[in-house]
Structures are given as structure tokens and as C-alpha cells.
SEMI-758431 format. One record per residue (C-alpha): x, y, z; residue in three letters; residue number from 1. Coordinates in nm, 2 decimals, padded with zeros to 4 digits. Example, Ala and Ser with C-alpha at 12.3 -4.5 7.8 and 13.67 -1.06 7.14 Angstrom:
<pts>
PT       xx       yy       zz   dofi   miba
PT    01.23   -00.45    00.78    ala      1
PT    01.37   -00.11    00.71    ser      2
</pts>
This chain:
<pts>
PT       xx       yy       zz   dofi   miba
PT   -01.87   -00.11    03.08    met      1
PT   -02.24   -00.15    02.99    ile      2
PT   -02.22    00.14    02.74    gln      3
PT   -01.91   -00.02    02.60    arg      4
PT   -02.08   -00.36    02.55    val      5
PT   -02.40   -00.21    02.40    val      6
PT   -02.20    00.00    02.15    thr      7
PT   -02.00   -00.30    02.05    ala      8
PT   -02.31   -00.52    02.01    val      9
PT   -02.46   -00.26    01.78    val     10
PT   -02.16   -00.16    01.58    leu     11
PT   -01.99   -00.50    01.51    ile     12
PT   -02.28   -00.66    01.32    pro     13
PT   -02.32   -00.34    01.11    leu     14
PT   -01.94   -00.33    01.03    val     15
PT   -01.94   -00.70    00.93    leu     16
PT   -02.25   -00.65    00.72    leu     17
PT   -02.09   -00.35    00.55    leu     18
PT   -01.77   -00.55    00.48    val     19
PT   -01.95   -00.85    00.34    leu     20
PT   -02.25   -00.72    00.16    lys     21
PT   -02.21   -00.35    00.07    ala     22
PT   -02.08   -00.25   -00.28    pro     23
PT   -01.72   -00.14   -00.28    leu     24
PT   -01.80    00.23   -00.35    tyr     25
PT   -02.02    00.23   -00.03    leu     26
PT   -01.73    00.08    00.17    ile     27
PT   -01.50    00.35    00.03    ala     28
PT   -01.75    00.62    00.13    ile     29
PT   -01.77    00.47    00.48    ala     30
PT   -01.39    00.45    00.51    ala     31
PT   -01.37    00.81    00.40    gly     32
PT   -01.62    00.92    00.66    ala     33
PT   -01.43    00.74    00.93    val     34
PT   -01.10    00.90    00.81    ala     35
PT   -01.25    01.25    00.82    leu     36
PT   -01.40    01.20    01.17    leu     37
PT   -01.07    01.05    01.30    ala     38
PT   -00.87    01.33    01.13    ala     39
PT   -01.09    01.59    01.30    gly     40
PT   -01.02    01.43    01.64    glu     41
PT   -00.65    01.42    01.57    phe     42
PT   -00.64    01.78    01.48    leu     43
PT   -00.81    01.86    01.81    lys     44
PT   -00.54    01.66    01.99    leu     45
PT   -00.26    01.87    01.84    val     46
PT   -00.41    02.20    01.97    ile     47
PT   -00.26    02.15    02.32    pro     48
PT    00.08    02.11    02.15    tyr     49
PT    00.04    02.47    02.03    gly     50
PT   -00.06    02.39    01.68    val     51
PT   -00.33    02.58    01.50    gln     52
PT   -00.47    02.32    01.25    pro     53
PT   -00.55    02.37    00.89    leu     54
PT   -00.90    02.24    00.93    trp     55
PT   -01.06    02.30    00.59    gln     56
PT   -00.74    02.21    00.40    ala     57
PT   -00.71    01.88    00.58    thr     58
PT   -01.07    01.79    00.53    tyr     59
PT   -01.06    01.89    00.17    gly     60
PT   -00.75    01.69    00.09    tyr     61
PT   -00.87    01.38    00.26    ile     62
PT   -01.21    01.41    00.08    ala     63
PT   -01.05    01.45   -00.26    leu     64
PT   -00.82    01.15   -00.19    phe     65
PT   -01.12    00.93   -00.11    phe     66
PT   -01.29    01.05   -00.43    leu     67
PT   -01.00    00.90   -00.61    phe     68
PT   -01.04    00.58   -00.41    val     69
PT   -01.41    00.56   -00.50    ile     70
PT   -01.33    00.61   -00.87    ile     71
PT   -01.06    00.34   -00.84    ala     72
PT   -01.31    00.10   -00.70    cys     73
PT   -01.48    00.08   -01.04    thr     74
PT   -01.19   -00.12   -01.18    asn     75
PT   -01.23   -00.49   -01.16    gln     76
PT   -00.88   -00.61   -01.26    val     77
PT   -00.70   -00.71   -00.94    pro     78
PT   -00.34   -00.62   -01.05    leu     79
PT   -00.45   -00.29   -01.21    val     80
PT   -00.64   -00.21   -00.89    glu     81
PT   -00.34   -00.26   -00.67    thr     82
PT   -00.10   -00.08   -00.91    thr     83
PT   -00.33    00.22   -00.93    ala     84
PT   -00.36    00.23   -00.55    met     85
PT    00.02    00.22   -00.52    ile     86
PT    00.07    00.51   -00.76    tyr     87
PT   -00.21    00.70   -00.62    gly     88
PT   -00.08    00.67   -00.26    leu     89
PT    00.27    00.77   -00.37    ala     90
PT    00.15    01.08   -00.55    leu     91
PT   -00.08    01.18   -00.26    ala     92
PT    00.19    01.14    00.00    val     93
PT    00.45    01.32   -00.21    ala     94
PT    00.25    01.63   -00.28    ile     95
PT    00.07    01.66    00.06    ala     96
PT    00.35    01.86    00.23    pro     97
PT    00.38    02.11   -00.05    phe     98
PT    00.01    02.17   -00.07    ile     99
PT   -00.03    02.22    00.31    phe    100
PT    00.28    02.44    00.33    leu    101
PT    00.16    02.65    00.04    thr    102
PT   -00.18    02.70    00.21    leu    103
PT   -00.01    02.78    00.54    ala    104
PT    00.18    03.07    00.39    met    105
PT   -00.15    03.26    00.38    arg    106
PT   -00.15    03.29    00.76    arg    107
PT   -00.06    03.62    00.92    ser    108
PT    00.12    03.44    01.21    ala    109
PT    00.40    03.29    01.00    ile    110
PT    00.54    03.08    01.29    thr    111
PT    00.22    02.88    01.29    ser    112
PT    00.25    02.77    00.93    gly    113
PT    00.50    02.48    00.95    tyr    114
PT    00.35    02.31    01.26    pro    115
PT    00.00    02.33    01.10    ala    116
PT    00.12    02.19    00.77    ala    117
PT    00.32    01.91    00.95    ala    118
PT    00.01    01.82    01.15    ala    119
PT   -00.21    01.80    00.84    ser    120
PT    00.05    01.59    00.65    thr    121
PT    00.08    01.35    00.94    phe    122
PT   -00.30    01.33    00.98    ala    123
PT   -00.33    01.23    00.61    phe    124
PT   -00.05    00.97    00.63    ser    125
PT   -00.15    00.83    00.97    tyr    126
PT   -00.52    00.80    00.91    ile    127
PT   -00.64    00.84    00.55    ala    128
PT   -00.39    00.61    00.39    ile    129
PT   -00.45    00.30    00.61    pro    130
PT   -00.83    00.35    00.57    met    131
PT   -00.78    00.36    00.19    ala    132
PT   -00.57    00.05    00.21    leu    133
PT   -00.85   -00.13    00.39    leu    134
PT   -01.08   -00.05    00.10    val    135
PT   -00.82   -00.19   -00.14    gln    136
PT   -00.78   -00.51    00.06    ile    137
PT   -01.15   -00.56    00.02    arg    138
PT   -01.12   -00.50   -00.35    gln    139
PT   -00.86   -00.78   -00.39    gln    140
PT   -00.95   -01.15   -00.45    pro    141
PT   -01.06   -01.30   -00.11    ala    142
PT   -01.10   -00.94    00.01    gly    143
PT   -01.39   -01.01    00.24    ala    144
PT   -01.21   -01.29    00.42    ile    145
PT   -00.89   -01.08    00.46    leu    146
PT   -01.07   -00.77    00.59    val    147
PT   -01.25   -00.97    00.85    ile    148
PT   -00.93   -01.16    00.93    tyr    149
PT   -00.76   -00.82    01.00    thr    150
PT   -01.05   -00.71    01.23    met    151
PT   -01.06   -01.04    01.42    leu    152
PT   -00.68   -01.04    01.48    val    153
PT   -00.69   -00.69    01.61    val    154
PT   -01.00   -00.74    01.82    trp    155
PT   -00.89   -01.07    01.97    ala    156
PT   -00.55   -00.92    02.06    gly    157
PT   -00.72   -00.61    02.22    asp    158
PT   -00.96   -00.82    02.43    ile    159
PT   -00.70   -01.06    02.56    phe    160
PT   -00.45   -00.79    02.63    ala    161
PT   -00.71   -00.61    02.85    tyr    162
PT   -00.84   -00.91    03.05    phe    163
PT   -00.51   -01.09    03.09    val    164
PT   -00.33   -00.77    03.17    gly    165
PT   -00.60   -00.68    03.43    lys    166
PT   -00.59   -01.03    03.59    ala    167
PT   -00.22   -01.11    03.61    ile    168
PT   -00.03   -00.82    03.46    gly    169
PT    00.26   -00.71    03.67    arg    170
PT    00.53   -00.58    03.44    his    171
PT    00.45   -00.24    03.28    arg    172
PT    00.52   -00.21    02.91    met    173
PT    00.53    00.16    02.87    ala    174
PT    00.43    00.33    03.20    pro    175
PT    00.49    00.68    03.07    asp    176
PT    00.27    00.63    02.76    val    177
PT    00.01    00.38    02.87    ser    178
PT    00.03    00.29    03.24    pro    179
PT   -00.22    00.00    03.23    lys    180
PT   -00.05   -00.19    02.95    lys    181
PT    00.16   -00.49    03.07    thr    182
PT    00.40   -00.73    02.91    trp    183
PT    00.18   -01.02    03.03    glu    184
PT   -00.11   -00.87    02.84    gly    185
PT    00.10   -00.81    02.53    ala    186
PT    00.21   -01.17    02.52    val    187
PT   -00.15   -01.29    02.57    ala    188
PT   -00.25   -01.05    02.29    ser    189
PT   -00.01   -01.20    02.04    val    190
PT   -00.11   -01.56    02.13    val    191
PT   -00.48   -01.48    02.09    ala    192
PT   -00.43   -01.31    01.76    ser    193
PT   -00.22   -01.60    01.62    val    194
PT   -00.48   -01.85    01.73    val    195
PT   -00.78   -01.66    01.60    ile    196
PT   -00.61   -01.56    01.28    gly    197
PT   -00.49   -01.91    01.21    thr    198
PT   -00.83   -02.07    01.28    val    199
PT   -01.00   -01.81    01.05    trp    200
PT   -00.77   -01.85    00.75    leu    201
PT   -00.73   -02.23    00.79    glu    202
PT   -01.11   -02.26    00.76    his    203
PT   -01.12   -01.99    00.49    gly    204
PT   -01.25   -02.22    00.23    val    205
PT   -01.54   -02.35    00.44    ala    206
PT   -01.62   -02.00    00.57    ile    207
PT   -01.62   -01.86    00.22    ser    208
PT   -01.84   -02.14    00.09    thr    209
PT   -02.10   -02.08    00.36    trp    210
PT   -02.09   -01.70    00.31    leu    211
PT   -02.14   -01.75   -00.06    met    212
PT   -02.43   -01.99   -00.01    gln    213
PT   -02.60   -01.75    00.22    thr    214
PT   -02.56   -01.47   -00.04    gly    215
PT   -02.34   -01.25    00.17    leu    216
PT   -02.04   -01.25   -00.07    ile    217
PT   -01.96   -01.33   -00.43    glu    218
PT   -01.71   -01.60   -00.52    arg    219
PT   -01.44   -01.34   -00.59    arg    220
PT   -01.46   -01.21   -00.24    asp    221
PT   -01.40   -01.55   -00.07    gly    222
PT   -01.09   -01.76   -00.03    met    223
PT   -01.08   -02.08   -00.23    phe    224
PT   -00.81   -02.34   -00.34    gly    225
PT   -00.46   -02.21   -00.36    leu    226
PT   -00.56   -01.87   -00.22    gln    227
PT   -00.53   -02.01    00.13    arg    228
PT   -00.18   -01.94    00.27    pro    229
PT    00.03   -02.20    00.45    gly    230
PT    00.00   -02.26    00.83    leu    231
PT    00.34   -02.10    00.92    trp    232
PT    00.27   -01.80    00.69    thr    233
PT   -00.06   -01.73    00.87    val    234
PT    00.09   -01.77    01.22    met    235
PT    00.38   -01.53    01.14    val    236
PT    00.15   -01.28    00.96    leu    237
PT   -00.09   -01.29    01.26    ser    238
PT    00.19   -01.22    01.50    ala    239
PT    00.32   -00.93    01.30    val    240
PT   -00.02   -00.78    01.25    val    241
PT   -00.08   -00.80    01.63    asn    242
PT    00.25   -00.63    01.71    ile    243
PT    00.17   -00.36    01.46    ala    244
PT   -00.17   -00.32    01.62    ala    245
PT   -00.02   -00.29    01.97    gln    246
PT    00.22   -00.03    01.84    leu    247
PT   -00.07    00.16    01.69    gly    248
PT   -00.25    00.17    02.02    asp    249
PT    00.06    00.29    02.20    leu    250
PT    00.12    00.57    01.94    val    251
PT   -00.23    00.71    01.99    glu    252
PT   -00.18    00.68    02.37    ser    253
PT    00.14    00.88    02.33    leu    254
PT   -00.04    01.16    02.13    ile    255
PT   -00.32    01.17    02.38    lys    256
PT   -00.10    01.17    02.68    arg    257
PT    00.10    01.46    02.53    gly    258
PT   -00.23    01.65    02.48    ala    259
PT   -00.34    01.57    02.83    gly    260
PT   -00.66    01.39    02.74    val    261
PT   -00.80    01.04    02.80    lys    262
PT   -01.00    00.99    02.48    asp    263
PT   -00.98    01.14    02.14    ser    264
PT   -01.35    01.21    02.14    gly    265
PT   -01.69    01.10    02.28    ser    266
PT   -01.88    01.00    01.97    ile    267
PT   -01.89    00.63    02.07    leu    268
PT   -02.05    00.58    02.42    pro    269
PT   -01.81    00.38    02.64    gly    270
PT   -01.54    00.37    02.37    his    271
PT   -01.44    00.73    02.33    gly    272
PT   -01.37    00.87    01.98    gly    273
PT   -01.34    00.72    01.64    ile    274
PT   -00.96    00.75    01.66    leu    275
PT   -00.97    00.55    01.98    asp    276
PT   -01.14    00.26    01.79    arg    277
PT   -00.93    00.26    01.48    val    278
PT   -00.58    00.34    01.63    asp    279
PT   -00.47   -00.03    01.62    ala    280
PT   -00.62   -00.09    01.27    met    281
PT   -00.42    00.21    01.13    leu    282
PT   -00.10    00.02    01.19    phe    283
PT   -00.23   -00.33    01.13    ala    284
PT   -00.40   -00.27    00.79    val    285
PT   -00.08   -00.17    00.60    pro    286
PT    00.08   -00.50    00.71    val    287
PT   -00.21   -00.71    00.57    val    288
PT   -00.22   -00.49    00.26    trp    289
PT    00.15   -00.53    00.19    ala    290
PT    00.13   -00.90    00.23    trp    291
PT   -00.18   -00.94    00.02    ser    292
PT   -00.05   -00.71   -00.25    ala    293
PT    00.28   -00.90   -00.26    trp    294
PT    00.09   -01.23   -00.31    arg    295
PT   -00.12   -01.08   -00.59    leu    296
PT    00.19   -00.97   -00.78    met    297
PT    00.37   -01.30   -00.76    gln    298
</pts>
């Protein structure tokens, strides 16, 4: 527990500072690095399933994709940014299976080709795309507020699910996938996310003003005036984001349980691997991105 707390105390301020102050291309580089590390952990997890991963091809494809993301970061027109990301994502997802299957044909063991290509395609869609969407959220108007909102909703839900589930949890949610998760913890998680998410966005203008006065963000990155969504919208959005985050956590637990491991890695003391830390975000981020992109296009 002490290692877990120390790691969180060190990492959380660094992540928040990166989100608030770092130039967008640096955020994209960091997101790409996280995606590569998490993808590597995922590929290790599929080995017990009998899959022989396409290591170099997967790393190369994700790296090239984030090169596109970094280049797209140079555009400062919000609607163009979002449209470029949509087309870029669609193209990358569409051609990924064909590229990996073509590369897999070079193997002497032909029966290993399709499982390896499928694992690489899933790794790209499951990990790289949400990390790229997180960068694009930061690129949108009020992006800093929305990225931190996403993190707070996920973190609050995770913390309350753990402590409430441990204290009063009696009804197991998915005993075969994650034995410690309970329905009591899940309900507490949703409530916590709704409360924290609502408080954050309801005070978005004041928070943005303070962050701008301290020099942590530019005006474009904060939430002002009509950018602030209505109360019911925030509450529903926060609940949906939380549910998505809980599903993301369960999906990674399913993959790990099938592989017969507890953690995806050991790079973060007390927390396990990178994938263990971003599993909930991988499902939550697309929800926030879809909502923010829809608002931008209205």
C-alpha cells in the first residue's frame, strides 16, 4: 500500500502538469509512449493464449500512427482538428488488419499468422486509439478542463469502488472475472464520479480563470461562458463515463485472468503495469471525446 501511495503522489502531479502546461506535441509524444508500453504489456498477455505476437509490426504501426497525431497537433482550427482525427482514425483502423495479415504471411508457421494479426489489430484499437483521442480532447476548446474532468471521474470512481466494496461489499459483480468487485462498490463508484464530475464542470469557469491567472493554461484551454454544459448533461455524462471506465477495468481483468496473471507488468511500484493504470481510461476517453466532438460540430 505504501508503494502504491508513493507512486501516486509522484505521478499524479506530473500528469496534471503535463496536461495543463506542456505543449500539445509533447502531450502527444507522452501518449504515444504510454500506448507503446501498454501495447507491449498486452502482447505479453496474449502469449499464454498461444499467440506469437508481431512485436515489431505492432510497435511500428503504433509509432507511425502517433507521428500522424503529432503532425495533426500543429493545426489550430478546432473543427479541422476533429475532422482530421476522425478521418485519420477511420483510415488507420480500416487498414490495420490488412497490414498485419500481410506481414503475418511471412511466417513459416502459417497457423500462427491470423492469431498474431488479430492480436496486433486489437492492441491498436484497444490502446492506441483511446490514447490518441485523449490528445485530441486536449486539443479542443476547454481541452485542459475536459481531460482533467475525465481523469477525476475515473479516479474518483476507482477509489470509491475499492473502499466501499472492501467495507460493505457483499454481492459479487463478476466473480469469474474479478472476484473482489462488488455491486455495492460499483454503485458507490457511479455516485462518486457523478458528484466529482459535476462539481468540477459546474465550477469550470472559476477553475479556468484561476488556472489562466496562474499561467498554467491559455484561455483557449479553459471553459468559459456557454462552453459549460447543463447540470443534467454533466450528471448523465459522468455516469456514462464511469460505467465505461468500470467496463474497461473488467475487460482488462478478463484478459489477465485468461492469461493467468495478476498484473500486466511491474513498471509502476504498487500499481502493476501501465495497462493496469490506463485500462479504465481506455474505455472512458472515447465517451468524453464523442460527446465533446459532437458539441464542437453543433
